[in-house]
C-alpha positions as CSV (number, residue, x, y, z in Angstrom):
1,M,-166.8,205.2,94.1
2,P,-164.1,205.0,96.8
3,D,-164.9,201.5,97.8
4,A,-166.2,199.2,95.1
5,V,-169.5,197.5,95.7
6,R,-168.9,193.8,96.4
7,A,-171.1,191.4,94.5
8,L,-171.4,187.6,94.6
9,V,-172.9,185.8,91.6
10,A,-174.2,182.3,92.2
11,D,-175.2,180.4,89.1
12,D,-174.7,176.9,87.9
13,D,-174.8,177.9,84.2
14,P,-171.2,178.9,83.1
15,S,-172.4,181.3,80.4
16,S,-174.7,183.2,82.7
17,R,-172.2,183.2,85.4
18,F,-169.4,184.6,83.1
19,F,-171.7,187.3,81.7
20,L,-173.0,188.5,85.1
21,V,-169.5,188.7,86.6
22,E,-167.9,190.5,83.7
23,A,-170.8,192.9,83.3
24,L,-170.8,193.8,87.0
25,R,-167.0,194.3,86.8
26,S,-167.5,196.6,83.8
27,L,-169.8,198.7,86.0
28,G,-167.1,199.0,88.6
29,L,-168.2,196.3,91.0
30,D,-165.8,193.9,92.7
31,A,-167.6,190.7,91.6
32,Q,-166.8,187.0,92.2
33,A,-168.7,183.8,91.4
34,C,-169.7,180.4,92.7
35,H,-171.6,177.6,91.0
36,D,-174.1,176.2,93.5
37,G,-176.2,177.1,96.5
38,P,-174.1,175.6,99.4
39,S,-171.0,177.5,98.0
40,A,-173.1,180.8,98.0
41,I,-174.2,180.3,101.6
42,A,-170.6,179.5,102.7
43,L,-169.1,182.5,100.9
44,A,-171.8,184.9,102.0
45,R,-171.4,183.8,105.6
46,Q,-167.7,184.4,105.5
47,E,-167.5,187.6,103.5
48,A,-169.4,190.9,103.4
49,F,-171.1,191.4,100.1
50,D,-173.2,194.4,99.2
51,L,-175.1,192.4,96.5
52,I,-175.8,188.8,95.8
53,L,-177.3,187.5,92.6
54,L,-178.8,184.1,93.1
55,D,-180.1,181.7,90.4
56,C,-183.4,180.2,91.3
57,R,-182.3,176.7,90.4
58,M,-178.9,175.6,91.6
59,P,-177.5,172.3,92.9
60,G,-177.9,172.0,96.6
61,A,-180.0,175.1,97.2
62,G,-181.8,177.5,95.0
63,A,-182.1,181.3,95.5
64,E,-184.9,181.1,98.1
65,E,-183.1,178.5,100.2
66,V,-179.8,180.5,100.1
67,L,-181.5,183.7,101.1
68,A,-183.4,182.1,103.9
69,A,-180.2,180.6,105.3
70,L,-178.5,184.0,105.2
71,R,-181.4,186.0,106.6
72,G,-181.8,183.5,109.4
73,D,-178.1,183.6,110.4
74,P,-177.3,186.9,112.3
75,L,-173.6,185.9,112.2
76,A,-173.5,185.7,108.4
77,R,-171.5,188.7,107.2
78,S,-173.9,189.2,104.3
79,S,-177.1,188.5,106.2
80,D,-178.6,191.9,105.3
81,C,-177.1,192.5,101.8
82,T,-179.3,193.4,98.8
83,A,-180.5,190.1,97.2
84,V,-181.5,189.7,93.6
85,A,-183.0,186.5,92.2
86,T,-182.3,185.4,88.6
87,S,-184.1,182.9,86.4
88,A,-184.5,182.1,82.7
89,D,-188.1,181.1,83.4
90,M,-189.8,183.9,85.5
91,D,-193.6,183.9,85.5
92,V,-195.7,186.3,87.5
93,S,-196.4,183.9,90.4
94,L,-192.7,183.2,90.8
95,R,-191.8,186.9,90.7
96,H,-194.4,187.6,93.4
97,R,-193.1,184.8,95.6
98,L,-189.5,185.9,95.3
99,L,-190.3,189.6,96.1
100,S,-192.3,188.4,99.1
101,A,-189.3,186.4,100.2
102,E,-187.2,189.6,100.7
103,F,-185.5,189.7,97.3
104,S,-185.1,193.3,96.4
105,E,-185.5,192.6,92.7
106,V,-185.8,189.7,90.3
107,L,-184.1,189.5,86.9
108,Q,-185.2,187.4,83.9
109,K,-182.2,185.9,82.1
110,P,-180.7,186.8,79.7
111,C,-180.5,190.2,81.3
112,S,-178.8,193.3,80.0
113,L,-176.3,196.0,81.2
114,T,-179.3,198.3,81.6
115,D,-180.9,195.8,84.0
116,L,-177.7,195.6,86.0
117,R,-177.3,199.4,86.2
118,R,-180.8,199.5,87.7
119,I,-179.7,196.9,90.3
120,L,-176.5,198.9,91.0
121,A,-178.6,202.0,91.7
122,L,-180.7,199.9,94.1
123,V,-177.6,198.7,95.9
124,Q,-176.1,202.1,96.2
125,A,-179.3,203.3,97.8
126,D,-179.0,200.5,100.3
127,T,-175.4,201.1,101.3
128,T,-174.5,202.6,104.7
129,A,-172.0,205.0,102.9
130,T,-174.9,207.4,102.5
131,P,-174.7,210.0,105.3
132,L,-177.5,210.1,107.9
133,L,-177.5,213.9,107.9
134,D,-175.9,215.8,105.0
135,D,-175.5,219.4,106.1
136,A,-174.2,220.6,102.8
137,Q,-177.2,219.2,100.9
138,A,-179.7,220.7,103.4
139,I,-178.1,224.2,103.4
140,A,-178.0,224.1,99.6
141,T,-181.7,223.3,99.5
142,M,-182.9,225.6,102.3
143,G,-180.3,228.4,102.0
144,D,-179.8,229.0,105.7
145,A,-178.5,226.9,108.6
146,G,-181.1,228.3,111.0
147,V,-183.9,227.2,108.8
148,V,-182.3,223.8,108.4
149,K,-182.2,223.5,112.2
150,A,-185.9,224.4,112.5
151,M,-186.8,221.9,109.8
152,R,-184.9,219.1,111.4
153,T,-186.8,219.7,114.7
154,L,-190.0,219.2,112.8
155,L,-188.5,216.1,111.0
156,R,-187.7,214.6,114.4
157,V,-191.3,214.9,115.5
158,E,-192.5,213.4,112.2
159,L,-190.1,210.5,112.4
160,A,-191.0,209.7,116.0
161,S,-194.7,209.5,115.0
162,L,-193.9,207.4,111.9
163,Y,-191.8,205.0,113.9
164,Q,-194.6,204.5,116.3
165,D,-197.2,203.9,113.5
166,L,-195.0,201.8,111.2
167,D,-196.3,198.4,112.2
168,A,-199.9,199.4,111.7
169,L,-199.1,201.1,108.4
170,T,-197.5,198.0,107.0
171,G,-200.9,196.5,106.5
172,D,-202.3,199.7,104.8
173,T,-200.3,200.2,101.6
174,A,-202.2,203.4,100.6
175,A,-201.6,205.1,104.0
176,L,-197.9,204.0,104.1
177,A,-197.4,205.4,100.5
178,D,-198.9,208.7,101.6
179,R,-196.7,209.0,104.6
180,L,-193.6,208.1,102.5
181,H,-194.5,210.7,99.9
182,R,-194.4,213.4,102.6
183,L,-191.4,212.0,104.2
184,R,-189.4,212.0,101.0
185,S,-189.8,215.7,100.7
186,S,-188.9,216.3,104.3
187,C,-185.7,214.2,104.0
188,G,-184.7,216.3,101.0
189,F,-185.2,219.6,102.8
190,C,-183.3,218.4,105.9
191,G,-180.5,216.5,104.2
192,A,-181.6,213.2,105.7
193,A,-179.8,211.4,102.9
194,A,-179.8,207.7,104.1
195,L,-183.4,207.8,105.1
196,G,-184.4,209.5,101.8
197,A,-182.6,206.7,99.9
198,Q,-184.5,204.0,101.8
199,T,-187.8,205.9,101.3
200,I,-187.3,205.7,97.6
201,V,-186.5,202.0,97.7
202,L,-189.6,201.3,99.8
203,Q,-191.8,203.4,97.5
204,R,-190.6,201.4,94.5
205,H,-191.6,198.2,96.2
206,L,-195.1,199.5,97.2
207,K,-195.7,200.5,93.6
208,S,-194.9,196.9,92.5
209,G,-198.1,195.8,94.2
210,I,-196.6,192.7,95.8
211,P,-198.7,191.5,98.7
212,G,-197.3,191.1,102.2
213,P,-194.7,193.1,104.0
214,P,-192.3,194.8,101.5
215,A,-188.8,193.4,101.4
216,P,-186.9,196.6,102.2
217,L,-189.0,197.5,105.3
218,S,-186.4,196.3,107.8
219,R,-183.7,198.5,106.2
220,F,-186.1,201.5,106.1
221,R,-186.9,200.9,109.8
222,R,-183.2,200.9,110.7
223,A,-182.5,204.0,108.7
224,L,-185.5,205.8,110.3
225,L,-184.3,204.9,113.9
226,A,-180.7,205.8,113.1
227,T,-181.8,209.2,111.7
228,L,-184.0,209.8,114.7
229,N,-181.0,209.2,117.0
230,A,-178.8,211.4,114.9
231,L,-181.4,214.2,115.0
232,A,-181.7,213.9,118.8
233,A,-177.9,213.9,119.2
234,E,-177.7,217.0,117.1
235,E,-180.3,218.9,119.1
236,G,-178.6,217.9,122.4
237,A,-175.2,219.0,121.2
C-alpha cells in the first residue's frame, strides 16, 4: 500500500500493547502505542489515525470514554477513524454495548494475527483511498463505456431514492438489508468502489444482529452522498 495505514494501540498491559503494535507492524501498518485513556485521547486529537485499538479498562478512561470523547470532538483529527475495542473479558452484553457505541469491531484478548488481518480489511474498506467511481473496474465488468454510462444514470436514481429513505430504513433491518443487497450489485456494475466497500461493512454489521443504529451508518451515508455528487458531476460534464 502506498501510504501505510496508521494505527494507535492504547492498552495499559505492556504484553498486550507490545504484541498488538508488533503484530500490526508485521502487517504493514504504521503503529504506535500509549498506556492510558487520556494519552489516547490526546494523541488521537493531535494526529490522524486510520485505526485505534482501545482497551476497555485503562487508567483515566476506558475504550468507551475515549471513543465518546473523539466522536464528540469535530476538531479531533481521528474523530472518524475506525475504532476497535479490546478486552480480556468480553461477554455478550459487553460486546453488544460496544458495537452499539460505534465500535466497528471488538476483539477478545489474546487475539491472533488472523483477527488483526480481519480488522485491517475492515479499515481498508473504510479509507478514503478507495475511488468514488472506478472507470476501469466498471468497463471491465460491463465491457462497454456506453453501457456503464447508462448504468450509472440508473444508479444515480437509485442512490437518490435510498438517501431519501435512509433514516426510515435504519429502523427496519430487513428492509435495509434488502436495499443493500441490491445496491452492492449496482456498485459492482458501475465501479462505485467506495460506496461498494461501505455497503459491505454495513451489511456485516446488520448480520451481527446488534440492536440500534449500526456503527458504520454515518460513513455509509457520507459515501452515498459523495457518490451521488460524483455521478451528478459526471453527467453534467
